[in-house]
LODRENKOL-86452 format. One record per atom (N, C-alpha, C, CB): x, y, z. Coordinates in pm, whole numbers, plus 50000, padded with zeros to 5 digits. Glycine has a CB too. Layout:
N
XYZ...
END
This chain:
551
937466776172178938686772372249938346766872387939636784372261937486774372461937116769972595936306756972590936316780872667935466755772486934636743872470935526731672447933646745672353936516733172358937426722072329938206718072454938396725972216938686728072528939436725472650938576718272753939986738572709937306722372764936396716072861936116701572824935086723872869935946698972694935706685272648936906676472682935426684972496938096681872658939326674572687939446671672837940556682572639939196681872919939286680073064938226670273115939126693573135937026671073056935946662073096936326647573068934636665673024936926645172951937346631772912938366626173013937956631872770939386634273046940396629773141939816628473282941586639573142938846636973315938216636273447937476623173466937256647873467936746618873363935996606273371936956594573393935156604073243938086594773320939086584173335939646584173477940226585973232940006596073527940596596973661939586593373769941126611073685938326597273750937296593673847937096578473853935966600573813937236572073736937126557473731938246551073812937166552573585939466556073792940606550573865940526553874015941916555773807939966565474047939786568974188938796559674256939326583474202937756555874184936776546574242937416532974267935556545074149938306528874175939036516374195939976517574315939826512474068940656529374324941566531574437940806531374569942306544974420939626537574570938836537874692938406523774733937596546974674938066515774634937716501674660938916494274717937216494674531940096497074661941336490774708941656495174851942506494374614941466507974881941726513075016940866506275122941496528175020939696501775081938786495375176939086480475194937356497275130939976475175113940266460875117941096457075240941006456574990940986444675281941776439675394943266440075362941336425375431943596437275235944986437175193945636450875215945096433175045944946461575173945516475075189945636478775336944666485475115944626475775413944646479475555945736471875632943296476775619946016459575592947136452275653948466458175611947076437475614948506463275486949726469075432950126481775507949556472175284949126488775563949396501175637950016498675774948116508975653949896486575823950386483475958951876480275953949596471576019952656488276023954086485876032954456480676169954876498576001955696482876207956156478776341955436486976447957686480476354954836480276540954096487176646955066491076757952956478276702955176504076788956116508376892955636504277031956306523576888956566503977123956226500377261955986512577348957336491977322956476523977303956306536277383956476548577295957326536577501956066560077349956256572977283957516579377342955006582277301958396584277258959636590377303959556605577310960756586377211958496611377252958326625877262956856629077278958896633077137956526636077386955166640577412955116655777398954696636177554954486660877293954416675577277953626681977390953786679177142953956694277420953186701877519951766703977465953866715577551950786701577549949386702477506949026716377459948456698377619949606726677519949226740477483949596743577338949906750477576950536736177280950906738577140949756734877047952176730677102949156723177067948036719076982946776726977013947776704076998946676732577134945516740777168945436753277080945566744977316946576757277024946596769076936945906766476803948026773576912945626753776772945066750176642943556751976635945406735976609942896753376749941446753976747940926764076850940856740276774939776769876817939106778576912937826771976963938776792276848937656759076930936476751576973936376751277125936536737176918935196754377176934986754077320935036739777372933646760577356935386738377499935536724977557934216717377561936116725977698933086724577559931806717777563931166716677425930876724977658931996717877319931466717877183930646705277156932616718977082931116693877203930386681377184929816675877314931286671077121930076682877426929616678277557929976663477577928076680477572931216660277552931636646277553931536639977691933046645077502931666648177795931606642477930930236636577959931936653078033929206641777890927836637277917927256628877804926936649277942928116624177713927626616877596928176602677593928006624277468927396594077534927896580677504928786581677381926706570577481929986575477382930886576377268930226572377136932096567777291929386562077140928756557377016927826567876957927996544577042927246576377041926336586676991927066597576913925576592877107928336599676944929106609976873929186607176724930496610976931929316594576687929546591076546928286592076462930106577176535927176596176523925956598276446925956611776374924756597376538926966620076402927076632876331927226630276182928286641176385926346636076103926306633375960927376641075884924936636675904927846635175775928806641975687928176654475625929296632475577926836654975623926146666775570926426678975656924646664275560926656676775787927086687675875928606688575865926616685376025929076693375753930476692175714931446697375819930706699375585931246709575866932166715475962932176707776093931816730075987930996704276144930906697176271931506683176258929446696176318931266676676144931816663376119933336663776119931296657675985933906673576048935366674676040935966677876176935766685475939935346686876249935846690276384935806678176476935026701676444934736670676469934576658976556935676648676531933196652476534935856644876405936786633976373938246638476368936416627876240938486651576374939876656376382940426655276524939956670876333939536655576625939906654176767940736665876821940666641276787940846676976749941616688176803940986693976929941746699176697939686691476948938986696377066939496689677195937496694077051940296679077182940856672577302941646682477387941756660677262942336691777321943176701277393942356710677481944006709277296941066711677455940196720877531939456713877645939196727277438939636700877660938906693677764939516695977902938886678677733938696694378002939136694978142940056683078167937916694878240941316685878201942306675078213942016665578330943696680978230941376670478435941136662078553939996652278533940846670778672938946656678464937726648678459937466641978325936566657278493938426642478233938156637378098938996625278059938396648277999939856620378148940756609478110940006596778071941716606378223939056592678154938346580178127937476581078003937496576378247936716592077991935806593377876936586594877747934876605377895937756601477752938576603077631939046589577578939796612077659939506581077668939956567677625938796559477569940606560177742937626560877629936456553777579936076558577439935266555577674936206571677416935886577377285936866572277179935906592777290938156572277213939166567577117939006552577090940586570477169938716544977194938476530677175937266528477086938266523677312936226536477106935016535477024935316539376879933906544477081936146549776862936496553976724937246542676654937376566976726938186536576722938936525576662938046513676629940056521176755937066510976713936126499976686935306502476560935196497976805935006515276534934136518876422934896522576295933246530176460936096528376310936766534276194938236530176181936666549276202938606519176242940016514976238940486512676095940206502276320939616507276010939936505475868939486517575788939276492675814940106519275675939866531075590938386532975558940656529875460937946545375570936606549675528936786563775473935556549275649936266566375355936636578275278936406591475351935866578475150935356592575430935056605275497935906607375622933586605775534935946597275709936686598675835938196597875814936246587975934938626592075700940046591175668940456601375562940376576975622939666611575543940076622375453941416627875504938986633775446942306631775414943696634275451943866644675563944456638875330943216655975551943396666475652942816662275786942736679575607941666655775784941046651075909941966640875978939656644775881942516631675898943416621475954944656627776014943806611475846945226637675944946436644375993946166651376126946946654375889945066658376135944736665376259944496655376373943486674276240943916643976340943646633776443944956628176497942776622376384945906625476410947226620576454947876630876546948136617676333947826643576506948406654276588947716655076724948306667776515946386654476722945606655876846945866644276942944116656676814945886632076892946096620476979947486620677043945896607376900948506624076964949866624277018950086636277110950886624476904949416647277081949626659577158948876659777290949216671377077948016649977313947206649877436947326636377507945736652877403948526631077512948716617777572948396617477721950126613077551948346629177785947996629277927946566624377949948156643277986945696625777848944326620677862944016609577761943326632077844944836608177655944576597677556945326584677587944956602477419946376585477669947226573677688947556570477833948496575577613947866580577913948316578078050947286570078130948596591278121947796560078204946926551978289946166541178216945956560678359946496538778090945766528778011946386514878029945756532677861945626504577995946146490978005946896487077877944996480978033947506475377878948356470877768947566469377637949016457677804946366464077645945546461777524945216475077458944246454177560944786484777539944446497977484945676504477422943876506977594946826503877491948046510177440948446504377304949186508377540948396491277293948766485077165947826489277053948766469777179946546489777085945546493976986945736508676948944116491677040946046516877047946266531277027947476533476936946466538577163948596526976969949816528276889949616522876747950986520976957948936511776736948696505676606947876514976517947966492176623946856521076574946016530376498946806542576451944816534776583947646547976539948476559576502949446556176389949246564676625950106544676400951046540476296950326538676163951756527376337949166532476169948396529876048947976542975980947156521476082947506552576059947056565276003948236573475949946306573376109949356573676019950516581175971951096574975844951596581976081951066561575834951506554875712950586558175595951576539675732949306559175622948336563075519948646577075466946896562575575948946586275556949296599875516950556600075431949476608875639951556592575473952836592275402952676586775260953856583975480951886576275246951726569775116950916578375018951046556375133950086587375069949176594874982949476609774976947756592875029950556614075039950886628375041951106633874901952136630675126951706626074814952036630674679950786633674596952886620274607949626628574636948406630574558947726643874588947436619274586948216651274687947596663974725948156675574645947796666574875947286685674620947756698174564948586705474669946556706974517949396715074624950136723374719949166733274784951326730874648948876731074910947966739674985948156737075135946466737174943947446744075223947636741875366947376727575411946726751075442946486720375342946236706375378947516698175370945166700375287948326700875269949576693475253950556696975365950206696475116950536709475411951366713475525950916706075651951316728875547949586705275671949036698575790949416683775788947496700175795949326677475671949686663275660951176661175687949326657875521952006670375637953446669675665953716670875815954196680775590952966679675881953126681476025952846668476098952206692576077951766661576061951416648976127952466638276101950036644176079952976637675979954006627875945955286630476025954316628275793955676643176033956876646976109956706643276256957156662076095955536646576313955296643776456955336628676483953936649576500954766620776394954806606176414956236601076409953946599076308957086607776331958486603776324959286607776446959116609576203958906619076508959596623376630959126615376751959366638476653957816612576754957236605876871957656591376883955716606676864957816584576770958166570376771959506568276702957056561876701960456562476772961776559776713961666550276593962716553876817960696541076599960506531676489960056538976361959466521076527959566551376377959046559176264959986570576227957676564776297961246569676262962186580676239962256584876092963566576676287962026575476001962046578675858960946588675823961886565775773959826588075893958746597775869959206611975897957536594375956959986613576003960526626776038961396632175924961346625976168962246623775868963146628175762962406631075631964216617675737961496621875594960726623875471959796635875483959916611275437959126636975599958206648075621958886661575612957536646675754960116662575666960856675075662961246678675519962116674175750961666668775441962016671275300960796675575220962646658775237959666669075244958436672575172957956686475211957336662375200958136690175337957746703575382958536714275308957956704975533959806711875286960636721375212960116723075069962106716775210959696712175006959146712874871957856721074869958886698774816957006718774968955736725974975955986740974988954896720975094956906744575074957206758775096957696765374968958246760375207958536758474892959046763974767957946765674663960136754974711956966756874663955946756974558954676764574593955586742974524954356765574723953066771274763953116786174795952546763874882954266790974841954376805074882955126813274778955076806175019954756826174766955516834974680956756839874755954656846974633957546848474694958816852774752958646860374883959566861274654957426865474908957156872875031956466864475138956316885075001956306851475111955666842775209954156842975206956116846475344953566847875096952106848175083951676836374996951606861775023950616828975033950176817474953949826821674809948956810875019950186813374714949906816474574948416815874542950666806974483947626810174632946166810374619945596824374640945526800674718946366833074703945986846874737944826847274837945606854574608944716836874917943656835775018944216839775155943086821375022943756850975214944276855375344944116845075455943586868075385943046837275452942826827275556943926816775555941466820575539944456813675438945496803475427946826808275483945666799175282947006821375496948166826675568948096822375714948226842275556946926824075773946706820875913946876805875939945306825575957946226797675857946296783075875947726778075858945356775975774948396782775753949766778375727950696782175840950286784275595950596794475888951476799275994951316790976120951196813976024950076787376154949836779576275950596766376273948346776876292950556759576160951206746376154952706747476134950606738176042953176757876067954626759876052955266762676187954906771375953954626771176267955146774176400955036761876490954376786076463953946754476476953786742176555954936732476529952436735476522955276730576403956386721576367957696726576428956526720376213957916739576419959146745476474959236743176625959216760576443958126744876695958116742976839958326728376876956796747976898957806719176794958086704976817959586702176806957306696176717960206707676702961646705776684962416710776806962126712976557962006722376856962686728176973962536719077095962116742177005961316714677123961066706277241961776692777230959556704177259961786687177107962386673977089963896674777065961726666776973964426687177071965856689677051966336684776914966676682877162965506687676814965856684876675966336697876610964636678976597967266697176514967716709276447966576715776369968886706076353966486728976377965436736276305965986740576170964946748676387965416735776059965926739275926965826754275898965166731475819966796759475825966796773675790965546777375710968046777175710965126768475619963956771675536962706773675620963716760675433962616766475733961456767875820961476781175893961396756375921962636785075944962766798176009962436809575912964176799976064962906808275788962696818875688961226820475651963516815875563960546809275628959146810375586958266815075702958636796875534958616811675825957826816375939957936831575951958306809676069959106836975930959276851575935958466858275825960766855275921958566852975702957866859075588956356857675602958326852575457955896845375630954466842975645953916850375767954176827875657954726851075872954326858375992954156873175966955336856376103955016878875883954866892975846953576895275768956076897675762953236885975679951966886975606950796886475703951846875475501950876877475800949826876275902949686889275980950126864575998950806895176019950776907576098950166919076019952186911276145950476919775891949936930475805948426928975792950596930175666947966916575772946536914275751945716916175879946316900275698946286912975994945516912976118945706925576201945886901076200946686933976167946946945876247945786955676239948246952676202945646963676338944656974476345943266969876383944596981476214942736959076320941336955676345941096941276389940556958276222942156932776386942016918676423940946911376342941696917576571940656916276222939716909576133940336908475995938346917076127940546896275948941126894475816940116898475707941566879875796940596903775595939676906875484939176894275417940376915875381937926894675370937286882975310937486882975158935786882675344938716880375115939046879474974939406865074937940196889074939939076861074815939646849074751939466836174829941086851174727938276834474889937966821974958938106822475108938816811374907938386834175164938576835275309937236835875382939406847775342937216830275502936086831675593936576838975718935456817875628935646842475807936026849975926936986841976014934786853876005937926849076073938946842776156938936849276295940356843976091938886841076396939016845876533940466843576576938006838576631941286853876567942726852276592943196858576722943506858076477942266862476809942676868776935943476859077022941436873677013942986846877036943706837077118945056833677056942876824177133945096833476922946366830076858947386841276874946146827076710946936853576874947846864776899948466863577038947106878176885947656859277135948156857277271949176845877273946996854277368948906835377196949816823977185951156828477127949196812977096951126836577022952366841676962953156850277061952056849776836952426858377136953066867077234953726858877344952046876877294953056848177386953616839477490954916833077445952606828577529954966829177318956166822777264957176832977209955766813077155956846845877224957746856877187958036857477037959046855577262956986854676958957086856876813956646871076783956226846476734957466878376711957146892076671957336893476520958026902376749956336899676455956396901176311956186915776271955336892276243956636919176152956606932976101955306935376026957816935676010954576945776064953286948776001953286962275929952176948576105954466967275894954566980875841954206982175693955946985975862954306971475615954056972475471952576974775442954546959775401952306980475322950936983075279950446973275173950846997075225951336965275117950956956075011951436942075046951536960574875950536932275033950886918275056950016909774965950706914175207950656901474881949906892874791948966900374700949136882874869949366912274653948526921074568947276925874639948136913774441947236924774771946206931274851946816944074906945686921974967946136955274884946626968174934945846971675060946466979374826946576974775167945956978175295946426991875340946286967475403945487000975354945777014375404945317015075549945087025475317946277017475640945967017175783946207030875845946817006575854945177035775912945287047675995944917043476138944357059375943944937052776228944527049876365943037046176367944797061976457942727033976412941367028876423940637028476288940577037476520941377026676180940777027276047941617018975950940677041975997940967010675870941707002975770940847000375647942186989675829941437002375530940796998975404941666988875332940557011675316941056977875286941776967375215941166965975076941716953775292942016964674974941536963574837942306952774762941656977174763941576944474688942186933574611942536938774472941236921274602943826939774442944296944874314945146934574240945086957774333944796921774254945636911274199944966903074090946076902274307945786896074014945306886773913944846873873979946406883773809944006866073912943636852973965944876844173978942586846073875944866834874073946026825974090946096815673977945956818774226947246808973961947336797873866946286787273898948746791573868945926779373799944816769873813944986760273930944676761873685946216755873957946416746174066946196752374203947826740374059946086765774210945846772474338944496779574342946966782374367943616777174244942386784974232941146778074289942136788174088941356767374367940236759474417939186767974488940736748774512939616777474570938676785674648938636800174602939046785074795939136802874483939206816674435937816822374409940056817574307937646835274439936406842574410936706854274316935746847574542935786857074227935996867574127935656881274185935136864874001936496885874276936236898574343937266909274313936186896474490937726909874188938776919374153938346933874179939166917774006939216941374243939036955474281937976957374389938656963674159937586946574457936676948074571937466953474691935996934474607936736959374787937406964774905936586962175029937656979874889937246963175144936586962375273937036974175359936896948775345936136978975442936436990375528936126986775672935627002875485937076989375760936926986875903937286999575980937806974975950936487002876080936797014276166936497010676310935977026876123937417014576399937257011876541936986996876566936107020376599937746988376492937676973676503936316967876466938016969576644935556975076384934266969876339934146971876188933096976876414933816961076118933686961975973932436969875935933636947975911932606977875830931476985475776931116979875639931817000775766932046980975545931906974975413932676961775412932416984575300932046951175362932686938075361932426931275228932176929375479932906919175213932496910275105931636899275165933746904275030930996891375083930016881775134930626869675203929166877075023931946867475184932556855475241932416843775146931916852175375932806831875195932876820175108932166808475175934346816475076931096803575112930236793575176930676779275159928876794775124931976776475180932476762975153931936752475248933976762975161931506756175369930976746475464929446746175466931506749375604928816754675388927366756375400926596747975299927006770875383926926749175170926296740875067926996743374935924766743775056926976733474844927596735474712927006747274637927456722974628925706749374650925046760374580925546773874632923526759474596925626775174765926096787774823927586789874795925846787874975928316778974791929746779874757929926785374618930426765974768929116780474523929176785374386928726799974378928306776774294927666803174449927146816874449928166826674503925856817674532928876822774608929826831874672931086834174589930206826574808931266826574481932406828474394932186839974295932706815674319930946844274278930626854274177931066868174219929136854274148931256876874121931646890674149930596898074231931886898174018929336894574211928256901274285928356899174435926916896474236929106889174478929286886474622930326895574684929686871874644930866904874605931926913774652931526928374638933206911074576932216936674712931966951174706932796957274593932306957874842932296955474473932966960574354931946962874243934076950774307932416964974119931536967474005931466955073916932026979573924930286952573859930146941973760929136946173654929706928673828929196939673537928356943073422927386931673390929216946173301926136935573360925116925973313925036913273397925396922373169925176914973527925046903873621925996892273588923616898873622927206895773543928226885673513929446888173601928616885873362930386878673599931586879773679932786883173593931836866873756933806888473657935016892373585935816880273540935876901373672935516868473594936126855873552935036845773518937066850173664935356836073434934426825373401934916812473465934286823673247934046806373546934416794373620933936781773548933846794773761934716771173563934296758073514933156752973602935496747973512932046748773542930876744473619930676729373620929646751173565931426722173537931246707773532931756701273660931966701973409930896693773729931236688073859932346677673849930016681873922932316669773743933336659373726934716665373710933006650573604934806676073632936096682873611936576688973741935966693773502935676695573813936066702273937936466692374046934926711073986935896680374045936286670274144937746666274129935396657874132938226666274005939586662073977940566673673980939646655173842940206684573916941146695673897940896707573988941086700173756939916706474077939576718074158938666727274078940836725674203938306738674133937406747974065938196756473965936666757074167938276751573843939116757973742938476770773689939376748473627939326779673643938896791873576939046789873426939716804273624937956792073352938006790973206938546803873144936606787873150938166814973203938616827973153938986836773271937516834873065940156842973263940656851173373940766865773332942016845973421940576874573431940876888573406942376890873426940036897773499942816902373385944216906173403944276920573452945026904473272945076922673556945286936373604946156943773501945956936473748945646954973452946366962473349947316972573412945376969673256946836979073516947666989173582947286989873728947507003073514948296992473812948056993373957948977003874016948286979574027948427012974096949217023774155948847025574301949017036874078949847028174382949657031974522950627043174552949867019874619950117055074575950957066774605950337074274722951107076174480951107083174781950587091474889951307104774891950747084475024950617114574946951227127574971950897131575114950727138374868951017144175147950797148575284949357147175329951227162875299948427147375233947017147775270946247134975236946357159275202946707127375136945907115975090946757103775057945107120074968946087091875067946567079575003945777077974874946407066975099946437073174769945757070974642945967056474597946277080874533944857049374575944907035874519944167036174385944277025174617944787030274284944137029874153944547016974082944517042374068943557009974024943856997673951942796995373844943926985574047943206988473736942306985273624942396970473592942636993773499941286964773542941336950973492940496949773365940816941073601940786939273287940146937373157939126925973157941196934673052938586922673272937666911273283936406912473201937296909373424936026924673162934806926573082935096931372940933896936573150936366932072905936726937672774936316928472659938216940372768936626915572669936356906372559934866904772535936986892872587934066903972643932626901872629931856914672604932096895172752932276925672667931486937872661932216950072606930986940972797933536948872590934276959872529934636971172624933496965472418934646968572756934966979172853936056974772951933706983272930936886984272989937866982573096937306988973223939246988973057937466982173335937016987773464938216993173540936276977073549938117005573581939157011773663938527017173790939887023073585939117013673904938647018874033939747027274096938227007274129939387039274136940317048474203939747052274338940587061174116940537051074441940117054474577941117064274638939987041774665940607074774695941427084974762941007085474908941267099174694941977083774998941697083075142942367094875212942197069675202941567102475283942097114075356942897109475478940947123475400944037115775500944857112675618944357119975743946307116375591943747131375722943337139675835941907136875881943467154175799941057132475787939657129975819939297115675782938737139875746938207110775838937707097475801936807098875679936927090875920937447100875564936737102575438937407094375328936687117375399936567088475245937037080675131936297085375007936837065275154937027088474903936447092874777936727082274670937007106774735935657077174609935827066474512935267069974375935187053974561935927064774273935447066074135935587052574065936237077274058934477047474014934507035673928934297040473785933417025173970935277037573701935237042573564935217030773466936457051773535934317031573368934257021873260934667028873131932827015673247935687023673066936207029872944936087020072828937687034272963935457024772721935207016272604936477014372523934107022372516936757001772486937946998772406937596992872270938846989272481936356987672257935916982272128934386982272125936476967872104933826981972004932386982571987931716969772034932036985371843930566971472095929776960172140928306964172129930136955972287927516956272057926116959972028925166956972143925656952771906925616949372244924746945872356924436957872443925376934872440923206958472494922876968772594923486964572727921316970672608924096974072796924846970872918924296978373038926316974172900924286971273151923916977273280925036974673379922556971473333925446984773450926486983073551925866983073690927566994173540926516976273781926146976373922927426978674003925446962873965927376987874096928426989374196927796985774329929047004074197928336975574393927696970274514928596972074636927346955374496927976975974747928666977474875927946968374976928686992574925928576957375012927976948175110928226953675251928566933675095927176954475329927256959875465927346948275564926016968975497928236949675661928466938975758927196936275838929626942675854926906923475871925686919975946925536927876076925676905075977924296929176119923936936376242924286951176235924636930176362924306956376114924536970676093923256976776035925756973175997922786987476093921546993876047921857004275940920797000376166921087003775832921267013675726919907019575688921967007475602919897032575659918667039675623918957048875505918107047875744918117047975404918247056675287917627070275317917587050275162918297080875281917777094375305916717097975200918917104675303915957108475227914887112675136915427116875000914097124075198916627122375000917207126974873917487115274779918497134674899917687103374835917867091574752919297088574712917057092874632920187098174732921577095974688922547093874804922047107774606922007091074923922877088275038922197078375133923237101375113923037071175207922557061375305923307063575435922757046675252922567063675545923157065075679923437051075733922217073175776924667048775777925087035775830925347037175980926367030575755924607029576061924757030376207925347017376259923397033176274926527018076318927207006176369926747003076511928727008176365926946990676552926516986376686927326993076796926626971276699928526998076764929337004976866928977019676879930797003676833927957024276806927487038076815928027047276708927837043476947929047042976633929587051376527928597052476411930927045676477928647063776343927797065876227928617069776104926757076676256928217064475989928887067275863927857070375756929777055375820928287077075651927397080475539928057075975409927087095775537927277069075327927697065675191926807073575096927597050075164927427081275008926637089374916927267089574778926497103574969926437092874679926897094374542926307107074483926507081974456927147115274425926687127774364926187125774222927807138074365926437113874167926057111274028924897101374014927237106073952924557094174119923547083574109922727082474238924207070174078921517076874224920727073174341921217059574394919217072574305920967057174521921377044774586920157036174617922167047774716920337023074613919267013774647919757004274757918807005774522918847000374846919166990874953918506977574920918696996175092919276966674931918766953374899919056943575012919376948274767918166933775027918416922875121919516913875066917116914775148920306908375156921456900475111921736889475214922706909475090922666880575181923116870575277924626871575293922696856275232925086868275413926506869075448926996854975479926736878675569928086850975413928596837275424929976836775488928656830875286930366847475554931706848075613931876839275735932026862075649930766835975801930826827175918930746812775871929676830376017931656804275917931706790275872930476782375912932946783475926929846786376025928796778076083927396781276036928836779276230927176793275982925796797175955925716807675846925136802276082924496809175795924186819875700923576831375779923206814875587924076843275757923546855075826922866864375725924676862575902921876871475773921236881475690921996894575700919756883475730922136901375588922686914875589922076922575474924256914775579922536934475451922016942775343923176947975259921186954475398922846952075138923856958175052923286970974992924296948374940924196979874957923836992474892924366991774750924427004974969923536995274653923966994174514923727007074437923256982774446924577009074338924437019674239924357012774104925637030074246923367016274023923237009673894922827019773787922216998273901923037015773663922657024473553922997018273419923327037873566922437024073311922727019373177923987026173124921537022073083924687019073038925917024372979925597029172838927047013672978925707042172818925397048072688926577055572627924227057472701927647057472705928767065572660930037057172652928977077472754931047062672587932337055872576933077055472709933207062672471932807065372792933387065672926932287068673027934527076272936932197060273129931207062073235931937063273367930177050273238931617073473446932227075473577931157075273684933027088673582931337066773783930417065873897931177070774019929877051173917930747081774077931417087874192930677084174321931497103274177931417080974424930827077974554931777082474665930517062974567931227083974783932017088974897931527082375024931927104474909932457078575110932127073275242932797082175346932577058275257932027086775443932607095475545931927092975679932467110275505932667095975783932117094575917931197106375946933237093676024930007103376000929057114076030929437121076159927617108576040929077133376172929417141176292928557137176411929257156276263
END
């Protein structure tokens, strides 16, 4: 069945890739580039406050050292340095520049960019990069436009109109995801800023409503189940709302509603430790500055719930445990999904102890693929396989995203509490068809002490002649020292803040392994993991473990 489906998808992928190559050739033509040019405005009617766009980036003002660089040298940044390339051509770093000393160099950089990239080029005109560039140029007119001559102004306006028209014409080709929200934001802003582009404001607002209906669940959580996309989406939704307020445009009810819902999800994920959990394609997020931004604008959200997007979060004072108890997302939202079902992360005193490996989307295709596997998470897996089967054909994934050929299903999920404990329990069938076992993870968290009691249980549901080996893996956050005790069944964990923790198992010995951490967008970090392994010989196998704070 999967083979037939893959053949079918491969056939359609080849056809679509052929048409995409023709489209790309067409986009580069003089005819298409002339078609993008509309009426060139004479002035901007709305200048957004610069501090609003500053909330979109944490890039330092000296990230590119533009004050000391020749503009032409900037464009030598290779597409292979994916994150740096995207940051450079998005221009969001403009908001971080020194306003007094950067006016002349900023105009020279923009003039140089237009000289080199005024016509479509697939990398620099990628939809999200283009949208961010439109937002950045319009949001920083104090250094991008003020004091310029007539020739520069006409070229500047022409480039903005051309890029916003490109976004408008190609918006329908995007999947429902944060990129589509960002593109809508740029289209809306171009419509507010230029009276000649008023239609963009109307179309962009209607498209934004469609995106919200299709991309978020009823609680305002992205259907991709990626915590990072909560943060990205909220930033641009609030940005659009603030533009409407400043430009004295009516704020749609749907926008107010989704900001409240998505904001509550953000508050739940970031409360207690200011570190988002690394589930389902998320990377590390520095949200301290953004929290200050929200406070300045008097946005307040509710963080009292324990469940959001099938992520269960148990929060105590200076302590948080997060566990992924959800099914994989639908195929159209699974581009960055990772097979980490029933994985968990533990944070204490604002420092992570147990983590997942993160998602290497900016590092390399190989690391990106590796980080999708179950072994990259703090959970159990069998015979070095994952709970989901991913499509590996590059042609198919280019067209349809990273599809899942086989998905697990959550069979049962419980969250209860009494006076002394929180109880989390969930099961999935990701290994049943191949190996004949159901995996159930139960975690009990003490309310009075910093103790966690865990049980990973494998229950046989059908006969399977293959020999099976299980692994339960606990990824330790980088820069954390761990030492195995002489007894072999416990490991001492020493955090950089001086806290000490112990991970032990009464049923198995523990092993320490070298590992890599991909949670940082810019680099690969070394870390270690603790594993429990063994052969499966019985119909029911129980692996007991405990994590507690040392005295």
